LOKOL-648619 format. One record per residue (C-alpha): residue in three letters; x, y, z. Coordinates in steps of 0.05 Angstrom, whole numbers, plus 5000, padded with zeros to 4 digits. Example, Ala and Ser with C-alpha at 12.3 -4.5 7.8 and 13.67 -1.06 7.14 Angstrom:
2
ALA_5246_4910_5156
SER_5273_4979_5143
REM end
This chain:
325
UNK_5138_2741_5763
UNK_5084_2694_5735
UNK_5020_2731_5714
UNK_4968_2729_5768
UNK_4890_2716_5759
UNK_4880_2791_5763
UNK_4932_2805_5711
UNK_4896_2758_5662
UNK_4829_2786_5676
UNK_4863_2854_5663
UNK_4894_2829_5597
UNK_4825_2802_5572
UNK_4793_2869_5587
UNK_4853_2901_5546
UNK_4837_2851_5487
UNK_4764_2870_5490
UNK_4782_2947_5483
UNK_4820_2933_5424
UNK_4889_2938_5456
UNK_4951_2893_5447
UNK_4973_2844_5498
UNK_5041_2806_5496
UNK_5025_2740_5521
UNK_5072_2675_5535
UNK_5063_2611_5496
UNK_5107_2547_5500
UNK_5143_2568_5437
UNK_5154_2647_5440
UNK_5118_2709_5465
UNK_5064_2731_5423
UNK_5033_2798_5409
UNK_4960_2785_5421
UNK_4898_2824_5391
UNK_4824_2810_5385
UNK_4819_2764_5325
UNK_4753_2789_5304
UNK_4773_2864_5313
UNK_4805_2891_5246
UNK_4829_2953_5276
UNK_4866_2918_5331
UNK_4892_2865_5282
UNK_4918_2921_5239
UNK_4955_2954_5296
UNK_4992_2889_5307
UNK_5019_2893_5238
UNK_5041_2968_5252
UNK_5073_2959_5315
UNK_5113_2899_5287
UNK_5130_2935_5222
UNK_5103_2870_5189
UNK_5074_2872_5118
UNK_4999_2864_5116
UNK_5003_2807_5069
UNK_5034_2764_5119
UNK_4982_2723_5154
UNK_4974_2711_5228
UNK_4961_2654_5271
UNK_4891_2652_5310
UNK_4901_2624_5380
UNK_4843_2589_5409
UNK_4825_2560_5479
UNK_4812_2488_5451
UNK_4796_2442_5394
UNK_4725_2445_5406
UNK_4727_2516_5386
UNK_4759_2498_5318
UNK_4693_2501_5278
UNK_4680_2567_5301
UNK_4746_2594_5258
UNK_4749_2544_5202
UNK_4702_2532_5148
UNK_4714_2458_5141
UNK_4759_2414_5185
UNK_4782_2349_5149
UNK_4792_2289_5188
UNK_4868_2293_5182
UNK_4863_2361_5219
UNK_4818_2333_5274
UNK_4872_2273_5284
UNK_4929_2325_5294
UNK_4893_2371_5341
UNK_4873_2311_5381
UNK_4946_2287_5387
UNK_4977_2353_5392
UNK_4935_2403_5423
UNK_4945_2439_5469
UNK_5019_2447_5437
UNK_5064_2473_5385
UNK_5027_2458_5325
UNK_4992_2502_5275
UNK_4938_2479_5228
UNK_4920_2512_5161
UNK_4847_2508_5142
UNK_4794_2542_5103
UNK_4777_2611_5134
UNK_4715_2614_5176
UNK_4666_2671_5173
UNK_4689_2697_5243
UNK_4761_2711_5216
UNK_4773_2779_5183
UNK_4817_2782_5121
UNK_4864_2830_5156
UNK_4882_2768_5199
UNK_4896_2724_5142
UNK_4934_2770_5098
UNK_4876_2773_5048
UNK_4878_2692_5042
UNK_4820_2648_5048
UNK_4856_2602_5089
UNK_4870_2610_5164
UNK_4924_2582_5212
UNK_4897_2562_5280
UNK_4928_2530_5344
UNK_4917_2518_5419
UNK_4981_2542_5458
UNK_5007_2493_5509
UNK_5017_2548_5561
UNK_4976_2559_5623
UNK_4980_2634_5621
UNK_4960_2635_5552
UNK_4900_2586_5560
UNK_4878_2622_5620
UNK_4875_2686_5580
UNK_4841_2659_5521
UNK_4788_2628_5571
UNK_4778_2693_5607
UNK_4773_2731_5538
UNK_4726_2680_5507
UNK_4746_2687_5435
UNK_4807_2682_5389
UNK_4874_2714_5392
UNK_4917_2732_5337
UNK_4987_2730_5363
UNK_5051_2737_5317
UNK_5119_2736_5356
UNK_5122_2802_5401
UNK_5183_2834_5364
UNK_5198_2878_5305
UNK_5183_2836_5238
UNK_5242_2798_5218
UNK_5284_2799_5282
UNK_5300_2751_5334
UNK_5233_2725_5368
UNK_5226_2737_5444
UNK_5228_2678_5494
UNK_5220_2722_5557
UNK_5179_2780_5576
UNK_5241_2821_5584
UNK_5256_2809_5509
UNK_5192_2841_5492
UNK_5191_2900_5539
UNK_5265_2915_5508
UNK_5240_2911_5439
UNK_5172_2937_5438
UNK_5166_2981_5503
UNK_5107_3026_5505
UNK_5078_2996_5438
UNK_5048_2937_5478
UNK_4991_2957_5527
UNK_5002_2897_5571
UNK_5054_2845_5579
UNK_5038_2777_5614
UNK_5099_2748_5644
UNK_5095_2673_5645
UNK_5171_2657_5650
UNK_5217_2632_5598
UNK_5187_2594_5540
UNK_5192_2519_5542
UNK_5201_2503_5474
UNK_5234_2560_5446
UNK_5223_2560_5369
UNK_5155_2576_5340
UNK_5099_2522_5322
UNK_5104_2475_5267
UNK_5055_2495_5212
UNK_5019_2440_5171
UNK_4973_2454_5113
UNK_4913_2410_5120
UNK_4872_2445_5058
UNK_4901_2393_5004
UNK_4900_2323_4987
UNK_4958_2306_5033
UNK_4984_2343_5091
UNK_5054_2380_5090
UNK_5096_2420_5134
UNK_5102_2493_5116
UNK_5147_2511_5175
UNK_5183_2464_5219
UNK_5177_2477_5289
UNK_5160_2450_5359
UNK_5123_2385_5339
UNK_5174_2341_5299
UNK_5165_2312_5232
UNK_5179_2248_5257
UNK_5125_2254_5308
UNK_5073_2278_5261
UNK_5090_2220_5214
UNK_5078_2170_5272
UNK_5007_2198_5280
UNK_4990_2200_5208
UNK_5022_2134_5192
UNK_5053_2157_5129
UNK_5109_2209_5108
UNK_5099_2278_5108
UNK_5134_2326_5061
UNK_5170_2393_5074
UNK_5165_2430_5012
UNK_5214_2488_4998
UNK_5157_2533_4968
UNK_5083_2532_4981
UNK_5020_2560_4950
UNK_4995_2581_5018
UNK_5030_2636_5055
UNK_5046_2629_5130
UNK_5086_2661_5180
UNK_5163_2652_5176
UNK_5171_2644_5103
UNK_5206_2710_5089
UNK_5281_2695_5066
UNK_5308_2735_5127
UNK_5275_2722_5189
UNK_5293_2709_5266
UNK_5354_2752_5251
UNK_5396_2785_5304
UNK_5432_2852_5287
UNK_5498_2814_5279
UNK_5506_2783_5209
UNK_5501_2708_5215
UNK_5548_2661_5174
UNK_5534_2585_5169
UNK_5596_2536_5162
UNK_5609_2465_5172
UNK_5618_2446_5249
UNK_5687_2419_5236
UNK_5708_2491_5208
UNK_5675_2534_5260
UNK_5740_2549_5300
UNK_5778_2565_5237
UNK_5725_2610_5205
UNK_5714_2643_5275
UNK_5790_2655_5283
UNK_5798_2682_5207
UNK_5740_2734_5216
UNK_5768_2756_5287
UNK_5835_2765_5249
UNK_5803_2808_5196
UNK_5773_2857_5253
UNK_5702_2829_5266
UNK_5677_2824_5332
UNK_5659_2749_5327
UNK_5611_2710_5365
UNK_5609_2635_5358
UNK_5554_2583_5375
UNK_5606_2528_5385
UNK_5579_2460_5359
UNK_5577_2402_5411
UNK_5629_2366_5370
UNK_5680_2418_5386
UNK_5660_2428_5459
UNK_5718_2451_5501
UNK_5758_2469_5438
UNK_5800_2532_5451
UNK_5776_2590_5399
UNK_5798_2661_5394
UNK_5734_2698_5390
UNK_5696_2759_5420
UNK_5645_2712_5452
UNK_5633_2641_5454
UNK_5568_2602_5472
UNK_5573_2527_5472
UNK_5515_2496_5439
UNK_5480_2440_5480
UNK_5484_2367_5454
UNK_5408_2364_5467
UNK_5367_2391_5409
UNK_5310_2409_5456
UNK_5357_2449_5498
UNK_5388_2483_5437
UNK_5320_2503_5411
UNK_5300_2529_5477
UNK_5361_2571_5482
UNK_5372_2592_5408
UNK_5338_2659_5406
UNK_5369_2675_5474
UNK_5437_2660_5450
UNK_5429_2707_5389
UNK_5405_2767_5433
UNK_5464_2754_5482
UNK_5516_2760_5422
UNK_5481_2821_5401
UNK_5483_2845_5475
UNK_5556_2834_5473
UNK_5573_2874_5417
UNK_5585_2822_5362
UNK_5580_2842_5288
UNK_5589_2772_5261
UNK_5563_2706_5288
UNK_5591_2641_5261
UNK_5542_2581_5270
UNK_5531_2510_5244
UNK_5471_2473_5224
UNK_5450_2410_5267
UNK_5431_2345_5241
UNK_5361_2360_5209
UNK_5323_2309_5247
UNK_5276_2319_5305
UNK_5280_2390_5331
UNK_5341_2400_5291
UNK_5303_2408_5229
UNK_5267_2473_5263
UNK_5335_2497_5288
UNK_5368_2492_5220
UNK_5308_2527_5192
UNK_5315_2587_5238
UNK_5392_2589_5232
UNK_5385_2592_5150
UNK_5335_2644_5155
UNK_5375_2685_5208
UNK_5434_2681_5157
UNK_5387_2699_5098
UNK_5395_2762_5053
UNK_5378_2822_5088
UNK_5334_2879_5059
UNK_5375_2940_5036
UNK_5359_3007_5058
REM end
């Protein structure tokens, strides 16, 4: 059930009182806290098990509030905000005085966005301030794209969960650094590289490393309980059957090029040919394969254009080296 006006007003009260509210956005569900309340922000890190050095994104109600949160807003940032807000684009700017260092991981930069979801925007308007909102899940695990995902993973650690239905985009926002001489993509996401370049009128880089810390840069991230193994699309069936033969309970994200191919696996999820549909469903697929008891997931990277760039980024980190106990 979609959150009502009364639910949103209650959520704003929870934020004012220093509580945590899980809120829907067009990308994933976020774990919201009053961005100007260091204690509430710190509690976000505790609930997620997130290292305090990892900065959070401040969500605001509109681009007109950007100067309240950033010390300097260059022309490039204004241009991108005009074209893509509300929407899945986060801008990295110089930190304004309203932003506590707890929210930025101690950095003098701040990540800001205007979410493109009516429930999130209504909450931000009712609250009247900025809200930090990392994904509403344990640090490093699969991001939630429904209210049920949040409740299942965080339970009573969240004071209130606002239900806004399934997320439309399904992967996190694109993060663009606008603090240097030329903008660069620090995390691919819901706004494509091609769309950014069309607005900017020039190429934009996607560096493998960055001087600026932002969310989603940990080597292992967005990871299900099952181990994720990436293979070439044409080898997905053979690798699945080999691993199944070794005793693994294998789940496979079957690439579109192999649609309808018979495969001996514990669980098979056909990947949509549309990258928008794949992005929307990706985290749900990973959670479903966990739910079905898979211990190994075989997946292939899509073409790294459009939303395929963001999907490939998420799959690489889901397959990344896991921390040892």
